[in-house]
C-alpha positions in Angstrom: -33.1 7.2 23.6 -32.3 4.4 21.1 -28.7 3.3 20.6 -27.1 2.3 17.3 -23.5 1.9 16.4 -20.7 0.3 14.4 -19.0 -2.9 15.7 -15.5 -3.9 14.7 -11.9 -4.1 16.0 -9.4 -1.3 16.0 -12.0 1.1 14.5 -11.4 4.4 16.4 -11.0 6.0 13.0 -14.6 5.3 12.0 -16.5 8.2 10.4 -19.9 6.4 10.7 -20.9 8.1 14.0 -20.7 11.6 12.5 -22.9 10.6 9.5 -25.6 8.7 11.4 -25.8 11.2 14.3 -26.2 14.0 11.7 -29.1 12.2 10.2 -30.7 11.6 13.6 -30.4 15.3 14.4 -31.8 16.4 11.1 -34.8 14.2 11.5 -35.3 15.1 15.1 -34.9 11.5 16.3 -34.1 10.6 19.9 -31.2 8.3 19.0 -27.4 8.1 19.2 -24.8 6.2 17.2 -21.6 5.0 18.9 -18.4 3.1 18.2 -18.3 -0.4 19.6 -14.6 -1.3 19.3 -14.5 -4.8 20.8 -12.4 -8.0 20.6 -13.9 -11.2 19.2 -14.4 -12.8 22.6 -16.9 -9.9 23.4 -19.1 -10.5 20.3 -21.5 -12.9 22.2 -22.1 -10.2 24.8 -22.6 -7.5 22.1 -25.1 -9.4 20.1 -26.9 -10.5 23.3 -27.4 -6.8 24.1 -28.6 -6.2 20.6 -31.1 -9.0 20.8 -32.4 -7.8 24.1 -33.0 -4.3 22.6 -30.3 -2.5 24.6 -28.9 -1.7 21.1 -31.4 -1.3 18.3 -29.1 -1.9 15.4 -25.5 -1.8 14.2 -23.2 -1.6 11.3 -20.5 -4.3 11.1 -17.0 -3.7 9.8 -13.6 -5.3 9.8 -13.1 -8.1 10.9 -16.6 -9.2 11.7 -18.6 -9.0 8.5 -18.6 -12.8 8.2 -18.5 -13.7 11.9 -21.7 -11.7 12.5 -23.6 -14.2 10.4 -23.5 -16.6 13.4 -25.8 -14.2 15.3 -28.5 -13.2 12.9 -31.9 -14.9 12.3 -33.0 -13.4 9.0 -30.4 -12.6 6.3 -31.5 -10.7 3.2 -30.8 -12.0 -0.3 -27.5 -10.2 -0.7 -26.3 -11.6 2.6 -27.3 -15.1 1.5 -25.5 -14.7 -1.8 -22.3 -13.1 -0.5 -21.9 -14.7 3.0 -21.2 -11.3 4.6 -23.1 -8.5 6.1 -22.6 -4.9 7.2 -25.9 -4.1 8.9 -28.0 -5.8 11.7 -31.3 -4.5 12.9 -33.4 -5.8 15.8 -37.0 -6.2 14.7 -39.0 -7.3 17.7 -36.3 -9.6 18.9 -35.5 -10.9 15.4 -32.0 -10.0 14.2 -32.1 -9.1 10.5 -28.9 -9.0 8.5 -28.4 -6.7 5.5 -25.6 -5.9 3.1 -25.7 -2.3 1.8 -22.0 -2.3 0.9 -22.8 -3.6 -2.6 -24.9 -0.6 -3.5 -22.3 1.8 -2.1 -19.5 0.0 -4.1 -21.4 -0.1 -7.4 -22.6 3.5 -7.1 -19.0 4.8 -6.4 -17.5 2.5 -9.0 -19.7 3.4 -11.9 -20.9 6.9 -10.9 -19.7 10.2 -12.4 -20.0 12.5 -9.3 -16.9 13.9 -7.6 -15.2 11.1 -5.8 -16.6 8.4 -8.1 -14.5 6.2 -10.4 -16.7 6.4 -13.5 -15.6 2.9 -14.5 -17.6 0.6 -16.8 -17.1 -2.9 -15.5 -18.8 -4.9 -18.3 -16.3 -7.3 -20.0 -13.3 -6.0 -18.1 -10.6 -7.6 -16.0 -10.3 -7.0 -12.3 -7.6 -7.8 -9.6 -8.9 -7.9 -6.1 -6.7 -7.7 -3.0 -8.4 -9.4 -0.1 -10.7 -12.3 0.4 -12.7 -11.3 3.5 -16.3 -10.0 3.8 -15.5 -6.7 1.9 -13.9 -8.6 -0.9 -16.8 -11.0 -1.2 -19.1 -8.0 -1.6 -16.9 -6.5 -4.3 -16.7 -9.8 -6.2 -20.4 -10.5 -6.2 -21.2 -6.9 -7.0 -19.0 -7.1 -10.1 -20.6 -10.4 -11.1 -24.2 -9.9 -10.4 -25.2 -6.4 -9.6 -23.1 -4.2 -11.9 -24.7 -3.1 -15.2 -22.8 -5.9 -16.9 -20.6 -8.6 -15.4 -16.8 -8.4 -15.6 -15.0 -11.0 -17.8 -12.1 -12.0 -15.4 -11.4 -11.6 -11.7 -8.1 -12.4 -10.1 -8.1 -12.7 -6.3 -5.2 -12.7 -3.8 -4.9 -12.6 0.0 -2.2 -12.9 2.6 -4.1 -16.1 3.5 -4.1 -17.9 0.2 -6.4 -20.6 1.4 -9.0 -17.9 2.1 -8.6 -16.7 -1.4 -9.1 -20.2 -2.7 -12.3 -20.6 -0.7 -13.7 -17.4 -2.0 -12.9 -18.5 -5.6 -14.5 -21.9 -5.1 -17.6 -20.2 -3.5 -17.9 -17.9 -6.5 -17.4 -20.7 -9.1 -20.3 -22.7 -7.6 -22.6 -19.8 -8.3 -21.2 -18.3 -11.5 -19.7 -20.0 -14.5 -19.5 -17.1 -17.0 -16.6 -15.3 -15.4 -13.1 -16.6 -15.1 -11.9 -16.6 -11.5 -8.1 -16.9 -10.8 -6.3 -17.2 -7.5 -2.9 -15.4 -7.5 -0.7 -17.0 -4.8 2.7 -15.8 -5.9 3.7 -12.1 -5.4 6.0 -12.5 -8.4 2.9 -12.9 -10.5 1.4 -9.5 -9.4 3.1 -7.6 -12.2 1.7 -9.8 -14.9 -1.8 -9.7 -13.5 -1.8 -5.9 -12.9 -0.5 -5.2 -16.3 -3.5 -7.1 -17.8 -6.1 -5.6 -15.4 -8.4 -2.7 -16.0 -9.4 -2.3 -12.4 -7.6 -3.0 -9.1 -9.6 -3.1 -5.8 -8.0 -3.0 -2.4 -10.5 -4.8 -0.1 -8.0 -5.2 2.7 -7.2 -2.9 5.7 -3.7 -2.2 4.2 -3.1 1.5 4.0 -5.1 2.5 7.1 -1.9 3.1 9.0 0.9 5.2 7.6 3.5 2.5 8.2 1.6 -0.3 6.5 3.8 -2.1 3.9 2.6 -1.7 0.3 0.4 -4.4 -1.2 2.7 -4.6 -4.2 5.5 -2.7 -6.0 3.8 0.5 -7.2 5.9 0.5 -10.3 3.5 -2.1 -11.6 0.7 0.6 -11.9 0.0 1.6 -15.5 -1.8 4.6 -16.9 -4.9 2.6 -18.1 -5.5 1.1 -14.6 -8.4 2.2 -12.4 -7.9 1.8 -8.7 -10.6 1.6 -6.0 -9.2 1.5 -2.5 -12.0 0.7 0.0 -10.0 2.4 2.8 -11.8 5.6 3.5 -10.1 7.1 6.6 -7.3 8.5 4.5 -5.9 8.8 1.0 -3.6 5.7 1.1 -0.2 5.5 -0.5 -1.9 3.3 -3.1 -4.3 6.1 -4.1 -1.6 8.7 -4.1 0.9 6.7 -6.1 -1.7 5.7 -8.6 -2.6 9.4 -9.2 1.1 10.3 -9.5 1.5 7.8 -12.3 -1.4 9.3 -14.3 -4.0 6.7 -13.5 -7.4 7.3 -11.8 -7.9 6.3 -8.2 -10.5 6.8 -5.5 -10.8 6.0 -1.8 -13.8 4.5 -0.1 -15.5 7.7 1.0 -18.4 7.7 -1.5 -19.0 4.0 -0.9 -19.1 4.8 2.8 -21.6 7.5 2.3 -24.0 5.5 0.1 -23.9 2.4 2.2 -24.5 4.5 5.3 -27.6 6.1 3.9 -29.0 2.6 2.8 -28.2 1.2 6.3 -30.0 4.1 7.9 -33.1 3.2 6.0 -32.8 -0.4 7.2 -33.0 1.0 10.8 -35.8 3.4 10.0 -37.8 2.2 7.0 -40.1 5.2 7.1 -37.0 7.4 6.6 -36.7 6.3 3.0 -39.0 9.2 2.0 -36.3 11.6 3.3 -33.5 9.8 1.5 -32.1 12.9 -0.2 -32.1 15.0 3.0 -30.4 12.1 4.9 -27.7 11.9 2.2 -27.2 15.6 2.3 -26.9 15.7 6.1 -24.5 12.7 6.1 -22.3 14.2 3.4 -22.0 17.5 5.1 -21.0 15.9 8.4 -18.6 13.6 6.5 -16.9 16.4 4.7 -16.5 18.4 8.0 -14.9 15.5 9.7 -12.6 14.7 6.8 -11.3 18.2 7.1 -10.6 17.7 10.8 -8.5 14.6 10.1 -6.8 16.1 7.1 -7.8 13.6 4.4 
């Protein structure tokens, strides 16, 4: 039996196993998908096992989407551009790095299905909370892979130097979009009032007692909100909807990126894409009901 899984820290909430295991079962594959919840000092051992073939492939989540770059041999073009990955596959001892988050993000952002935001990013202004691997994917998706690039992006992070590094990284590759770092919380109101889209690319909201990212009174009716947290409807999502604005969580993004990652593991499964997506969605919905999302 082949072993796959998701590696991260404090990720017992992950819904990835239910989706991938449902797809394995549907295709009759002798494989299992597990949670590898490990501290950073155990990453060497984990990727050693992956290289040896004890683990055939993995998804990577918070907080290792950038750190995992140290262990791969062959990054795809998206990984090279963004500097973050979410999928690693062992191909005959060579560790390939992929980023399927951008497809999941763009599909959920611009799509019109239930759970999508149906937002047109072209020429719009965006405020991104976070500057880690997930935020990098969001920013580069908005700049290069959306139907049309956004006009302005503001970035903030609890570690303002991290936000500055992301902004500098982006500016070196793109000169058509204005990138601003917001370091003062007192400026949030002004930037949110001028934004069309707000993206939470931080873990904030995963726990019920997490402090809010900002004062929710700043939310206006014209604002679209995309919270990448998928394990629950966060206070940000709930408060946005209460104020008459549209908000989604990260569930559809999770589903789309999972299906794309599955096809990185099993290239031949691409011909069964629709069946895989259906099986994953069914399992996801069933598990969401169990946790009361």
